[in-house]
C-alpha positions as CSV (number, residue, x, y, z in Angstrom):
1,M,82.9,177.0,192.3
2,R,83.1,173.4,194.0
3,T,83.1,172.7,197.9
4,M,86.7,172.1,198.9
5,A,87.7,169.8,201.6
6,N,89.8,171.4,204.3
7,T,92.8,168.8,204.2
8,Q,95.9,170.8,203.8
9,T,99.4,169.7,202.0
10,A,102.1,172.0,202.1
11,R,103.9,173.3,198.6
12,P,107.7,172.7,198.6
13,E,108.7,176.3,199.7
14,S,112.4,177.5,198.3
15,S,115.0,178.9,200.1
16,E,115.1,182.8,201.1
17,T,117.4,183.4,198.4
18,R,115.2,180.7,195.9
19,T,118.5,179.6,194.3
20,T,117.9,176.0,195.4
21,L,115.1,173.3,194.5
22,D,114.0,170.7,197.0
23,L,113.2,168.1,194.0
24,E,112.3,165.2,196.9
25,A,109.8,167.7,198.0
26,L,108.5,168.6,194.5
27,K,108.2,164.7,193.5
28,K,106.1,164.3,196.5
29,H,104.1,167.2,196.2
30,F,103.2,166.7,192.3
31,G,101.3,163.5,193.7
32,E,99.5,165.0,196.3
33,W,99.1,168.6,195.5
34,Y,95.4,168.5,195.4
35,R,95.2,167.6,199.0
36,D,95.9,171.7,199.3
37,D,92.7,173.8,199.3
38,D,95.0,177.1,198.1
39,L,96.3,175.3,195.3
40,L,92.7,174.1,194.2
41,E,91.6,177.9,194.6
42,E,94.4,178.6,192.2
43,A,93.2,176.6,189.6
44,E,89.9,178.6,189.6
45,M,89.1,180.6,186.6
46,N,88.5,183.2,189.0
47,T,89.1,187.1,188.0
48,D,90.2,188.5,191.6
49,L,93.3,189.9,190.2
50,Y,91.8,191.8,187.2
51,P,92.6,193.7,185.6
52,Y,95.7,192.1,184.6
53,R,98.2,194.9,184.6
54,E,101.5,192.7,184.4
55,L,100.0,190.2,182.3
56,F,99.7,193.0,179.5
57,S,102.7,195.4,180.0
58,P,105.6,195.1,177.5
59,I,108.7,193.5,177.9
60,K,111.9,193.2,176.0
61,I,114.0,190.3,175.1
62,G,117.2,191.9,174.4
63,R,116.5,195.1,172.2
64,L,113.1,193.5,171.0
65,E,110.1,194.7,172.8
66,I,107.1,191.7,173.2
67,K,103.5,194.1,173.3
68,N,102.5,191.8,176.6
69,R,104.0,188.7,178.6
70,L,102.2,185.9,177.1
71,V,104.5,183.2,175.0
72,M,102.9,180.7,172.9
73,A,104.7,177.3,173.7
74,P,106.3,175.8,171.5
75,M,103.8,173.2,170.6
76,G,105.0,170.3,167.9
77,N,104.0,171.3,164.4
78,I,104.4,167.9,162.7
79,N,102.6,167.1,159.4
80,M,101.4,170.5,159.2
81,N,103.6,170.9,156.2
82,D,104.0,169.1,153.1
83,E,106.1,166.0,152.8
84,T,109.2,167.9,151.7
85,G,108.9,170.0,155.0
86,R,107.9,173.4,153.6
87,P,105.1,175.0,155.7
88,G,101.8,174.9,154.2
89,E,98.4,176.9,154.7
90,R,97.1,175.2,157.7
91,M,100.7,175.8,159.5
92,V,100.2,179.5,158.3
93,R,96.8,180.0,159.5
94,Y,97.0,177.9,162.9
95,F,100.0,180.6,163.7
96,E,97.6,183.7,162.4
97,E,94.6,182.4,164.5
98,R,97.1,182.5,168.0
99,A,98.4,186.1,166.7
100,K,95.0,187.5,166.2
101,G,94.1,186.0,169.8
102,G,96.5,188.8,171.3
103,T,99.3,186.5,172.7
104,G,102.7,188.5,172.2
105,L,104.9,186.2,171.3
106,L,104.7,182.9,169.2
107,T,107.1,180.3,168.7
108,S,107.0,177.2,166.6
109,G,107.5,173.7,167.5
110,L,110.6,171.9,166.9
111,I,112.6,172.6,163.7
112,P,115.4,170.0,163.0
113,V,118.3,171.3,161.2
114,S,120.3,167.8,161.3
115,Q,118.6,166.1,158.1
116,G,121.3,163.5,157.0
117,I,123.0,163.4,160.3
118,D,120.7,162.1,162.8
119,P,118.3,159.5,161.0
120,T,115.6,159.5,163.2
121,V,114.1,163.3,161.8
122,L,113.7,162.1,158.2
123,E,112.1,159.2,156.6
124,K,112.0,156.8,153.6
125,D,112.6,158.5,150.3
126,R,114.2,161.4,152.7
127,L,110.6,162.9,153.2
128,G,109.9,163.8,156.4
129,Y,106.9,165.1,158.8
130,F,108.9,167.9,160.2
131,P,108.6,171.4,159.1
132,R,111.8,172.4,157.7
133,L,113.8,175.7,157.0
134,H,117.2,174.8,155.9
135,G,118.5,173.2,153.3
136,S,116.5,174.9,150.1
137,R,114.9,178.1,149.2
138,S,111.7,176.8,149.0
139,Y,111.3,176.3,152.2
140,Y,111.5,180.3,153.0
141,S,108.3,181.1,151.5
142,G,106.4,179.4,154.2
143,W,108.0,180.9,157.1
144,R,108.0,184.5,155.7
145,D,104.0,184.1,155.3
146,I,104.0,182.8,159.1
147,A,105.9,185.6,160.2
148,N,103.8,188.6,158.4
149,A,100.5,186.9,159.4
150,C,102.1,187.3,163.0
151,H,103.1,190.8,162.8
152,A,100.0,191.7,161.0
153,Y,98.9,191.6,164.9
154,G,101.7,193.2,166.4
155,A,103.1,189.7,167.6
156,R,106.5,188.7,167.2
157,F,107.4,185.0,166.1
158,F,110.4,182.7,167.1
159,I,111.2,179.4,165.3
160,Q,112.7,177.0,167.4
161,L,115.6,175.2,166.1
162,T,116.9,171.7,167.3
163,A,119.9,169.9,166.9
164,G,118.0,166.6,166.7
165,L,116.0,163.8,168.2
166,G,118.9,161.3,169.4
167,R,117.9,158.8,171.7
168,V,114.4,159.6,171.8
169,G,113.9,159.9,167.8
170,N,111.8,157.3,166.0
171,P,113.8,153.9,165.6
172,E,112.3,152.9,162.5
173,C,115.2,154.7,160.8
174,L,116.9,151.3,160.8
175,L,114.3,149.4,159.0
176,T,113.5,152.4,156.4
177,L,116.9,153.9,156.3
178,K,119.3,151.1,157.0
179,R,120.6,153.7,159.7
180,F,121.1,153.6,163.4
181,P,119.8,156.4,165.6
182,R,122.5,158.8,166.9
183,S,123.2,160.3,170.2
184,A,125.8,162.0,172.6
185,S,127.2,158.6,173.2
186,F,126.0,154.9,173.2
187,N,122.8,155.2,174.4
188,K,119.7,153.0,174.6
189,N,116.8,153.9,172.2
190,Y,113.8,155.3,174.2
191,Y,111.3,153.3,172.4
192,L,113.0,150.3,171.5
193,P,115.4,150.1,174.0
194,A,117.2,147.1,172.4
195,V,118.1,149.2,169.4
196,P,121.4,151.2,170.2
197,C,122.1,154.8,169.5
198,L,125.8,155.1,167.7
199,R,128.1,158.1,168.9
200,L,128.0,161.2,166.9
201,S,131.3,162.6,165.9
202,D,132.8,165.6,166.4
203,R,132.8,166.6,163.1
204,S,129.3,166.0,162.8
205,L,128.4,167.9,165.9
206,K,130.5,171.0,164.0
207,K,128.3,170.5,161.1
208,I,125.1,170.8,162.9
209,I,126.1,173.8,164.7
210,R,127.1,175.2,161.3
211,R,123.8,174.4,159.9
212,T,122.0,176.1,163.1
213,G,123.9,179.3,162.4
214,D,122.8,178.6,158.7
215,A,119.3,178.6,159.7
216,A,119.0,181.3,161.8
217,A,120.6,183.8,159.5
218,D,117.9,182.5,157.2
219,A,115.2,183.0,159.8
220,K,116.3,186.2,160.2
221,V,116.3,187.2,156.6
222,A,112.5,185.6,156.4
223,G,111.4,188.0,158.9
224,I,111.1,185.8,161.8
225,D,112.1,187.9,164.8
226,G,114.3,185.6,167.2
227,V,115.3,181.9,167.4
228,Y,114.6,179.4,170.5
229,L,117.4,177.0,171.0
230,H,115.7,173.4,171.9
231,A,117.8,172.3,174.4
232,H,115.8,170.1,177.3
233,E,113.6,167.1,177.9
234,G,116.5,164.8,176.6
235,Y,116.3,165.7,173.1
236,L,119.9,165.5,171.3
237,M,121.1,168.8,172.4
238,E,120.6,168.0,176.1
239,Q,121.9,164.5,175.6
240,L,125.4,166.6,174.7
241,A,124.5,168.8,177.8
242,N,124.3,166.3,180.2
243,R,126.5,163.7,181.5
244,A,123.7,161.5,182.0
245,F,123.8,160.8,178.3
246,N,127.1,162.5,177.2
247,R,129.9,160.2,178.8
248,R,132.4,161.0,175.9
249,K,136.0,161.0,177.4
250,L,138.0,162.6,174.3
251,G,137.4,165.6,172.0
252,R,135.8,168.7,172.8
253,Y,132.0,167.8,173.4
254,A,133.4,165.8,176.3
255,N,133.0,169.1,177.4
256,W,129.1,168.7,178.4
257,Q,128.5,172.7,178.3
258,A,130.6,173.2,174.9
259,F,128.1,172.2,172.1
260,G,125.5,174.6,173.4
261,L,127.7,177.5,173.8
262,D,129.4,176.7,170.5
263,M,125.9,176.9,168.9
264,V,125.1,180.2,170.2
265,R,128.3,181.5,169.5
266,E,127.9,180.5,165.8
267,I,124.6,182.3,165.9
268,R,125.9,185.5,167.4
269,R,128.7,185.2,164.7
270,R,126.0,184.7,161.8
271,C,123.1,187.2,162.9
272,G,125.0,189.7,165.1
273,D,124.7,190.8,168.9
274,R,120.9,192.0,168.3
275,Y,119.0,189.1,167.1
276,P,117.3,187.2,170.2
277,I,118.1,183.9,171.0
278,M,116.0,182.2,173.4
279,F,117.0,179.1,174.9
280,R,114.8,176.4,176.9
281,L,116.2,174.1,179.5
282,D,115.6,171.9,182.1
283,L,117.4,172.5,185.3
284,S,117.0,169.1,186.1
285,L,116.4,165.6,184.6
286,M,114.9,164.1,187.9
287,L,115.8,160.8,187.0
288,N,117.3,160.2,190.2
289,V,114.4,161.7,192.1
290,T,112.1,159.6,190.4
291,Y,113.5,156.2,190.3
292,G,116.0,156.5,193.6
293,E,117.7,153.6,194.0
294,E,115.9,151.2,191.4
295,L,117.5,153.5,188.6
296,K,120.7,151.8,188.6
297,K,118.7,148.4,188.8
298,I,116.7,149.4,185.7
299,P,118.5,147.7,182.5
300,E,117.4,151.0,180.2
301,L,118.4,153.9,182.6
302,K,121.1,152.3,184.5
303,K,123.7,154.6,182.5
304,Y,122.0,157.8,183.1
305,S,122.3,158.4,187.0
306,N,124.9,161.2,186.6
307,E,123.0,164.1,185.5
308,R,123.6,167.7,185.6
309,S,122.6,169.1,188.9
310,V,120.5,172.2,189.5
311,E,123.4,173.9,190.4
312,E,125.5,173.1,187.4
313,S,122.1,173.9,185.3
314,L,122.3,177.5,186.8
315,Q,126.2,178.0,186.2
316,Y,125.1,176.8,182.5
317,M,122.5,179.4,181.7
318,E,125.3,181.9,183.2
319,A,127.4,180.9,180.6
320,L,125.0,180.8,178.0
321,I,124.2,184.3,179.0
322,R,127.9,185.4,178.2
323,A,128.1,184.0,174.9
324,G,124.8,185.8,173.8
325,V,121.6,184.2,175.1
326,D,118.4,186.7,175.6
327,C,116.2,184.7,177.3
328,F,115.2,181.2,179.0
329,D,112.2,179.0,179.8
330,V,113.1,176.5,182.5
331,D,111.3,173.1,183.5
332,L,112.1,169.8,184.7
333,G,112.2,166.1,183.6
334,C,112.7,164.4,180.3
335,Y,111.3,161.6,178.3
336,D,111.9,158.6,180.8
337,N,109.6,160.9,183.1
338,W,107.3,162.5,180.5
339,W,104.5,163.4,182.9
340,L,107.2,166.3,184.0
341,P,107.9,167.9,180.7
342,H,104.8,167.6,179.7
343,P,102.7,168.1,182.4
344,P,98.8,166.3,182.2
345,T,95.8,167.7,184.2
346,F,97.0,165.7,186.9
347,M,99.4,168.0,187.8
348,P,99.3,171.0,189.6
349,P,98.6,174.5,188.9
350,A,101.9,176.6,188.0
351,C,103.8,173.2,188.6
352,Y,107.1,174.9,188.1
353,R,106.4,178.2,189.4
354,D,109.5,177.1,192.0
355,V,111.8,176.6,189.1
356,A,111.1,179.9,187.3
357,A,111.6,181.7,190.3
358,C,114.8,179.7,191.2
359,A,116.2,180.8,187.9
360,K,115.2,184.3,188.0
361,A,116.9,184.8,191.6
362,Y,120.0,183.2,190.6
363,L,120.5,185.7,187.7
364,E,119.0,188.7,190.1
365,E,121.4,187.7,193.1
366,K,124.7,187.7,190.7
367,K,123.6,190.8,188.9
368,I,123.9,188.7,185.1
369,L,122.8,190.9,182.4
370,S,122.2,190.0,178.6
371,N,125.1,191.0,176.0
372,Q,122.8,194.0,175.5
373,G,123.3,195.0,179.2
374,V,120.1,194.1,179.8
375,P,117.8,192.0,182.1
376,V,117.2,188.2,180.7
377,P,113.6,187.2,181.1
378,I,112.7,184.2,182.7
379,V,109.7,182.7,181.4
380,A,107.3,180.4,183.8
381,V,106.1,177.3,182.0
382,G,103.8,174.4,183.2
383,K,99.8,174.4,183.8
384,L,99.4,178.3,183.6
385,G,96.2,178.9,181.8
386,Y,94.4,180.3,185.0
387,P,94.4,184.1,184.3
388,D,94.9,185.0,188.1
389,L,97.3,183.1,188.9
390,A,99.8,183.9,185.6
391,E,99.1,187.7,186.8
392,K,100.0,186.5,190.4
393,L,103.4,184.7,189.4
394,L,104.4,188.2,187.6
395,R,103.0,190.4,190.6
396,E,105.5,188.1,192.9
397,S,108.3,188.1,190.3
398,K,108.7,184.6,190.1
399,A,108.8,185.0,186.5
400,D,109.0,187.7,183.7
401,M,106.6,186.0,181.0
402,I,104.1,183.3,181.1
403,M,104.0,180.2,178.2
404,L,100.6,179.0,177.5
405,G,100.6,175.8,174.9
406,R,97.8,174.1,175.2
407,P,95.7,176.7,176.3
408,L,96.4,178.5,173.4
409,L,95.2,175.7,171.7
410,A,91.7,175.0,173.2
411,D,91.4,178.9,172.6
412,P,93.5,181.4,170.5
413,Y,91.6,183.7,172.1
414,W,92.7,183.4,175.9
415,P,94.8,186.6,175.8
416,Q,91.7,188.6,174.2
417,K,89.3,187.2,176.9
418,A,91.5,187.6,179.7
419,Y,92.4,191.3,179.1
420,A,88.8,191.9,178.6
421,G,87.9,189.8,182.0
422,R,85.5,187.5,180.2
423,V,87.4,184.7,181.6
424,A,84.2,182.2,182.2
425,D,84.1,182.4,178.3
426,I,87.9,181.2,178.0
427,R,87.6,177.6,176.4
428,P,89.9,175.6,179.2
429,C,92.3,172.9,178.1
430,I,91.4,169.8,179.8
431,G,95.0,168.4,179.8
432,C,93.9,165.4,178.2
433,Q,97.0,165.7,175.4
434,D,94.8,163.3,173.3
435,A,95.1,165.7,170.2
436,C,97.6,167.7,170.8
437,I,99.9,164.8,171.3
438,N,98.8,161.1,170.6
439,E,97.2,162.5,167.1
440,F,100.5,162.8,165.8
441,V,102.1,159.8,167.4
442,E,99.1,158.0,165.7
443,G,100.6,159.8,162.4
444,G,98.3,162.7,162.3
445,H,98.8,166.4,163.0
446,P,98.3,168.1,166.2
447,Y,95.0,169.7,167.0
448,C,92.8,170.0,170.2
449,T,90.3,167.9,172.0
450,V,88.2,170.5,173.0
451,N,88.6,173.2,170.2
452,P,87.3,171.7,167.0
453,R,89.0,174.5,164.8
454,C,92.3,174.3,165.9
455,S,94.5,173.3,163.1
456,F,91.5,173.7,160.8
457,E,91.7,177.3,160.8
458,M,91.7,177.7,157.2
459,Q,88.5,175.4,156.7
460,F,86.6,176.5,159.4
461,P,86.2,180.5,159.8
462,L,85.6,181.6,163.3
463,E,82.3,183.2,162.2
464,A,80.2,180.7,160.7
465,P,79.1,181.3,157.6
466,P,74.9,181.5,157.4
467,A,73.1,178.2,156.4
468,P,71.3,178.4,152.8
469,R,68.1,177.6,154.3
470,C,66.8,177.5,158.1
471,K,66.0,174.4,159.6
472,R,64.3,173.1,162.7
473,V,66.8,171.3,164.3
474,A,66.5,168.9,167.4
475,V,69.8,167.6,169.3
476,I,69.3,164.9,171.7
477,G,72.0,164.7,174.5
478,A,74.0,167.8,176.1
479,G,77.3,166.5,176.1
480,P,80.2,167.7,174.3
481,A,79.1,166.2,170.7
482,G,75.5,167.7,171.4
483,I,76.3,170.9,172.8
484,E,79.0,171.7,169.8
485,C,76.6,170.8,167.0
486,A,73.6,172.9,168.6
487,L,75.6,175.9,169.3
488,A,77.6,175.5,165.4
489,C,73.8,174.9,164.1
490,H,72.5,178.0,165.9
491,A,75.5,180.3,164.8
492,R,74.5,179.1,161.4
493,G,71.1,180.8,161.9
494,H,68.9,177.2,162.7
495,E,66.2,177.1,165.0
496,V,67.7,174.9,167.3
497,V,66.3,172.6,170.3
498,L,68.5,170.9,172.8
499,F,67.2,168.3,174.7
500,D,68.7,166.8,178.0
501,D,67.6,164.3,180.6
502,K,70.2,165.7,182.9
503,A,69.3,169.0,185.1
504,A,72.9,170.3,184.0
505,A,75.1,170.1,180.6
506,G,78.1,168.2,179.9
507,G,76.8,164.6,179.6
508,T,78.9,162.2,181.8
509,L,81.6,164.8,182.3
510,D,80.4,166.1,185.1
511,V,80.9,162.8,186.7
512,A,84.8,162.3,185.4
513,A,85.1,165.9,186.8
514,L,83.8,165.2,190.1
515,A,87.9,164.3,191.7
516,K,89.7,167.1,192.5
517,I,92.8,166.0,190.7
518,K,90.5,166.4,187.3
519,M,90.0,170.5,187.9
520,D,90.7,171.3,184.3
521,L,87.7,168.8,183.4
522,H,85.3,170.6,185.8
523,H,86.3,174.0,184.0
524,Y,85.1,172.4,180.7
525,V,81.9,171.1,181.9
526,D,81.4,174.9,183.5
527,W,82.2,176.4,180.0
528,L,79.9,173.9,178.0
529,Q,76.9,175.0,181.0
530,H,78.0,179.0,180.5
531,Q,78.1,178.3,176.6
532,V,74.4,176.8,176.7
533,E,72.7,179.3,178.8
534,K,74.4,182.1,176.7
535,A,72.6,180.5,173.7
536,S,69.6,180.1,175.3
537,Q,69.0,183.9,176.1
538,E,69.3,184.6,172.2
539,P,66.3,183.8,169.5
540,G,66.4,180.9,168.2
541,F,67.9,178.3,170.5
542,R,65.7,176.3,173.1
543,Y,68.0,174.5,176.2
544,L,65.3,171.9,177.9
545,P,67.3,170.0,180.7
546,K,65.6,167.2,182.6
547,T,63.6,166.2,179.4
548,I,63.3,163.0,178.2
549,A,62.8,163.1,174.3
550,S,60.7,160.7,173.3
551,L,59.7,158.9,169.9
552,N,56.0,160.7,169.9
553,M,57.4,164.0,171.2
554,L,60.1,164.2,168.2
555,L,57.7,162.9,165.7
556,D,54.8,165.4,166.6
557,E,57.1,168.4,166.6
558,R,58.2,167.7,163.1
559,F,61.6,168.7,162.9
560,D,63.8,168.9,159.7
561,V,66.8,167.4,161.3
562,I,67.2,165.2,164.5
563,V,70.7,164.8,165.8
564,C,71.0,161.8,168.5
565,A,73.7,162.5,171.0
566,T,72.7,160.2,173.6
567,G,76.0,158.6,174.7
568,A,77.0,155.3,176.0
569,K,76.4,153.4,179.0
570,A,79.0,151.6,181.4
571,V,78.7,147.8,180.9
572,G,79.3,145.0,183.1
573,L,81.0,141.1,182.5
574,P,79.0,138.5,182.4
575,V,80.3,136.5,184.8
576,D,79.0,134.3,188.0
577,G,78.7,136.5,190.7
578,A,78.1,140.0,188.6
579,E,75.4,141.2,190.9
580,H,77.9,141.5,193.7
581,A,80.0,144.1,191.5
582,L,79.9,147.8,191.0
583,L,80.6,149.7,188.2
584,G,83.2,152.2,188.1
585,A,81.1,155.3,186.7
586,E,78.6,154.7,189.8
587,V,81.8,154.3,192.2
588,T,83.3,157.7,190.7
589,E,79.9,159.2,191.2
590,H,78.9,157.9,194.5
591,L,82.2,157.4,196.6
592,E,80.1,156.6,199.5
593,R,79.5,152.7,198.1
594,V,83.0,152.3,199.2
595,E,83.3,153.9,201.9
596,G,85.0,152.0,204.7
597,K,86.0,149.4,202.2
598,K,89.6,148.7,202.3
599,K,90.6,146.0,200.0
600,I,89.1,146.6,196.6
601,I,89.6,145.1,193.2
602,I,89.0,146.9,190.2
603,V,88.9,145.2,186.7
604,G,89.9,147.1,184.1
605,A,93.2,149.2,183.6
606,G,91.6,151.9,181.3
607,A,91.4,156.0,182.0
608,V,88.0,155.0,184.4
609,G,89.7,152.2,186.4
610,M,93.4,153.6,186.8
611,E,92.0,157.2,187.8
612,L,89.7,155.8,190.2
613,A,92.2,153.5,191.7
614,F,94.3,156.8,192.2
615,K,91.4,158.4,193.9
616,L,90.7,155.1,196.1
617,S,94.4,154.9,197.1
618,D,94.1,158.6,198.9
619,D,93.3,156.6,201.7
620,P,96.8,155.0,202.8
621,E,95.1,151.8,204.3
622,R,93.7,150.9,201.1
623,E,94.9,147.8,199.5
624,I,94.2,148.0,195.6
625,L,94.6,145.5,193.0
626,I,93.8,146.5,189.3
627,V,93.1,143.4,187.3
628,E,93.5,143.6,183.2
629,A,92.9,141.2,180.8
630,T,95.5,142.5,178.1
631,D,99.1,143.1,178.5
632,K,98.6,146.8,178.3
633,V,97.8,149.7,181.4
634,L,96.1,152.7,179.8
635,D,96.3,151.6,176.2
636,G,95.6,154.8,173.9
637,V,96.6,157.3,176.8
638,C,98.8,160.0,176.4
639,T,102.4,158.7,177.2
640,A,102.5,161.7,180.0
641,N,99.0,161.0,181.7
642,R,99.5,157.4,181.7
643,G,102.8,157.9,183.3
644,Y,101.9,160.0,186.1
645,L,99.3,157.3,187.1
646,I,101.1,154.5,186.8
647,Y,104.0,156.0,188.4
648,Y,102.3,157.5,191.4
649,L,100.1,154.3,192.1
650,K,103.4,152.2,192.4
651,E,104.0,154.8,195.0
652,R,101.1,154.1,196.3
653,G,101.5,150.8,196.5
654,A,98.6,149.6,193.9
655,K,99.3,146.2,192.5
656,I,98.4,145.7,188.8
657,W,98.1,141.8,187.4
658,L,98.1,141.9,183.5
659,H,97.0,139.2,181.5
660,S,94.7,138.1,183.6
661,Q,91.1,137.8,183.6
662,L,88.0,137.9,186.2
663,V,86.4,134.3,186.7
664,S,83.8,134.9,189.4
665,I,82.8,137.2,191.7
666,S,81.5,136.7,195.7
667,D,80.6,138.8,198.4
668,K,83.9,137.8,200.0
669,G,86.3,139.1,196.8
670,A,86.8,137.5,193.3
671,T,88.6,134.9,191.6
672,I,90.8,135.5,189.3
673,R,92.9,133.5,186.7
674,H,96.6,135.0,186.8
675,N,99.1,134.9,184.4
676,V,102.1,134.3,186.7
677,S,104.4,133.8,183.7
678,P,107.8,135.9,183.7
679,S,107.2,137.0,180.4
680,V,104.3,139.2,181.5
681,P,105.0,143.0,181.0
682,N,106.1,144.8,184.1
683,P,102.7,147.1,184.4
684,F,104.8,149.6,185.9
685,V,107.4,150.8,183.6
686,T,107.2,154.4,182.8
687,W,110.6,154.8,181.2
688,T,109.4,153.3,177.8
689,P,106.1,154.1,175.9
690,L,103.5,151.8,174.4
691,L,104.1,151.8,170.7
692,P,101.2,152.5,168.4
693,E,99.2,149.7,167.3
694,N,100.2,149.6,163.6
695,V,104.1,149.8,164.4
696,V,105.2,146.4,164.6
697,N,108.2,145.7,167.5
698,P,110.3,143.3,165.7
699,L,112.1,142.6,169.0
700,A,108.9,142.1,171.5
701,K,108.7,138.9,173.1
702,P,105.7,136.8,172.9
703,V,103.5,136.6,176.6
704,K,104.0,133.3,177.4
705,E,100.8,131.9,179.6
706,D,101.0,130.3,182.9
707,F,97.7,130.8,184.6
708,R,96.6,130.1,188.2
709,E,93.2,130.6,189.5
710,E,93.2,132.5,192.7
711,F,90.7,133.7,195.3
712,V,91.4,137.2,196.5
713,E,89.4,138.6,199.0
714,A,88.0,141.9,198.8
715,D,85.7,144.4,200.1
716,A,84.2,145.7,196.9
717,V,85.0,144.4,193.3
718,I,84.5,147.2,190.6
719,L,84.3,146.7,186.9
720,A,85.9,149.5,184.9
721,V,85.8,147.4,181.3
722,G,84.6,150.0,179.3
723,M,81.4,152.2,177.9
724,K,78.6,150.4,175.4
725,S,76.7,152.9,172.7
726,D,73.3,154.2,173.8
727,D,71.7,154.5,170.3
728,K,68.9,152.8,171.0
729,L,66.4,156.1,170.2
730,Y,68.4,156.8,167.1
731,R,67.5,153.3,165.5
732,E,64.0,154.0,166.5
733,L,64.0,157.1,164.8
734,V,65.3,156.0,161.8
735,Q,62.6,153.2,161.6
736,N,59.9,155.4,162.4
737,Y,61.0,158.1,159.5
738,A,61.0,160.7,162.0
739,A,62.7,163.6,160.1
740,P,64.2,163.9,156.7
741,E,67.7,164.2,158.3
742,I,68.5,161.8,161.3
743,Y,72.3,161.9,162.2
744,N,74.0,159.9,165.4
745,I,77.5,161.1,166.7
746,G,79.6,161.5,170.1
747,D,79.3,158.4,172.0
748,S,76.2,156.8,170.5
749,F,77.8,156.0,167.4
750,Q,80.9,155.2,168.9
751,A,82.1,155.2,172.4
752,A,85.5,156.5,172.6
753,T,86.8,159.9,174.1
754,I,85.9,163.4,174.1
755,K,88.0,164.0,171.1
756,P,86.2,162.8,168.4
757,A,82.7,163.8,170.1
758,V,83.5,167.3,170.0
759,R,84.8,167.3,166.2
760,A,82.1,165.6,164.7
761,G,79.7,167.5,166.6
762,Y,81.2,170.4,165.1
763,R,81.5,169.4,162.1
764,L,78.2,168.1,161.6
765,G,76.6,171.6,163.1
766,M,78.7,173.5,159.9
767,K,77.4,171.1,157.6
768,I,73.5,171.1,158.1
């Protein structure tokens, strides 16, 4: 376990009855939680509370019994279906794996029922990337297969139905379908605020309600155990249920509660009183708390200040229960502060424990029961992949069930391993959201950065098939790519030698994991080390740390296969005075190099530069200036992760200069060619995302050039401008015919993120 500092920062305490939330205190807490040693301890993968008797006790949702308290969150299943919307074999195997792993209740990603009404859920030629249930009997068989696969392992399966996307849907429908996006009122589109979303008529909304009832009836006949209504995070159902987005003056749905209540009543009418209905709700959008007075000045947000209060959300829950809802999960936030509903690695463990406790206490205090006369379970969400902490929340009655999303992508067998006390073997989620979210934003389907089998279960079985011929395999580099390759080769029966020049496994991740706020990455590095140590106890696997694999050594050993996973090295910039600069990776590892330095310039607004800026800004006396040559901050990083860093750096007073270049460095500071044109984008925008590189924004205005050279005083200039592949050994091996098969993978092939390194290492290991 890492050594903890003794500084303390209090987590906001709820009132004695726990039926109120201090949202301002929560916002502050989310930005500084890591200063609290107790919270850092909670985020450890310990077994102090084992056996987990609460986690693995049964519970009822209405009349339906769930075998344990674990719920798989609705991770989007985009592009896991065919182009018409029918769930494919990939999707069936994906859910089957998590049922097999021991989860009690699985839920699908969002399934729209509003095709033809909300144009953002369809693409050209009426095809789509969302799975479908309503509209054709041809969709049923895939859903029946999923339900049957889950039932085979004693798990239950709910389908999440959504009214649509509305203002947070893809505005490309304006080009592909010649139709404007739709919403509860005239709202700006989230992705392209210049695109208006037209108001849906009451007639259209009633049609969506009828379709939801139809879909629920179809689900029941298909053997699906319940429906799950998607009513949070600013999607269409939330847009109708929140005055921030619903500013209608006339008609039935000017009443912000009416749409949700009518939908629940329609499901009850079609499916009867006993068919379970689960409901996802945010207790607050947190827009006013997030942006304060600035909210009314931001053109994209100024109409959204009249949001639903926590008290109104609780009253809405009560009304929904009386209409027929059996279970809730609750969180905070929406797309415009997306790090809240999609908490990245930087957010605290169990970040919404008080939100769940507030809802649970409200129902208990008012003695509210479901229409079956039983308690309504409250499901806790938000960074709960730590077994001890999940058990603790249940023992303290802060929630009734625990929802895991990304942790079950990282390790479908999280429940089985926790039940057996094998917590050290749980492959941890690192909170990067690179594969589970960014991947489908860029046109792929969700999978997992650290689990190369996630969403590829039909291609790669859990038990690796034996290799047709045993080979002697050398793997150079014990980072994610090298370790995945070595373990896969070993599992298939090859004789493996894993070389690394460092004393411990993990490659350069051990440095990135030093920050307290990167606890999840720290757990992943520990997991890699643990897996290597376990493999080393078995025949046919040798791990040689602190060993430089030279060309001559490898030639002498006569390996059949050599895999180079030698990583990448940080690069500098060819500017005058570069010798005065520090490299970002060096400072991350050795913070003492900037100890006492109060004015710091960081060149590069990528992940390394921005995370380092956040770490250094922990000292309130520091002045941080980040200089970025492009007009984008954290380009390629998940919107939630980038939003968190940008928001809290602004809160701490950091400055960011975009479209600006470093000219020279001295021991007194740096000369910067700074673009001061008003056309340079505001670097602190967190309410609108960066569009994927292949999506052209026809409304974008070009950045004009108005450069001024400025000398900025600084105690330290840090270069965080990228990495360069270290493929020198690979080239030498190829030139000297060191083995019949020689491969180059991971950062030594192309410096990138963990995602391609893990995938390449595993896939190569499975094919050698």
